[in-house]
N, C-alpha and C positions, 0 to 999 in steps of 0.2 A: 670436488678436488680437495685433497688434504692439505692442511697448512703445516708448514715446518715448525717444529718445536724450537723455540729460541734456546740454543745451547751456549751462547756467549757467557763466559765466566765459569762454566762448569768444568769439572776435572774428571778425567777418565784415566786411571792408571798414572802414567807419567806425563800425560798430555793435558794442557790447559787450553780450552777453546777460546780463541780470540774474536773471530767474526765469521759470518757466512761468506762464502765465495762462490763464484759461478765459473768454473773451469770449462773451457771450450773442448768439445770432443768427448765429453763424458756422458754417461747415461743420465737420464732424468733423476732428480732427487736432490736432497740437500747435502752440500759439501761444506766443510768447515775448515778454516785455517786454524791450526793448533800449534802451540809451542811446547816442545818437550823440555823436561828438566835439564837436559844436557845443553839446551840453547838452540837446537835445530828447529826449523819450522817445517810443517808438513800439512798437506791438504788431505782430509780424510772424509769418506762417505759417512753420513750421520748414522746410518744403520750399523756400520761397523763399530762406531764408538759405543752406541748403546748396548750392543750385544757382547762387547768385550773382545771382539776379534782384533781390534787395533788398540794397543795400550801404550805404544811408544813409537818413536820415529824409525826404529830399527836398531838403535844403540843397545837396547836391552838384550836383544837376540845376540848381538856380537859380544856383549859382555858375558853372557852365559856360555857361549861357545869358547871364549878365551879361558874362562874358569875350568870348563870341562877338560880342555886340552892340557892345561897346567896340571890338574890332578892326575890325568892319565899318564903324563910324562914323568911325574914324580912318585908314582906308586911303587912300592917295593916289588922286586922281581919275584915271580912265583916259580920255584924250582920243583918240577914234578919228578 
């Protein structure tokens, strides 16, 4: 049986790992309670942290989408 790597205190993208948690109804493996730079807390699978699949609570995705929509709405008209 593999031992979980202690991730407490580590930082992955915008997430800081606080402690290991054991959510019910999830597949086997190590889950971690993390705090995002924006202040939200999220539970993340350890493999997703280490691989880089999860780097924020979701706020980063929303921020990028807002910026893209702003640029698209404010770009000059292209007359063909």
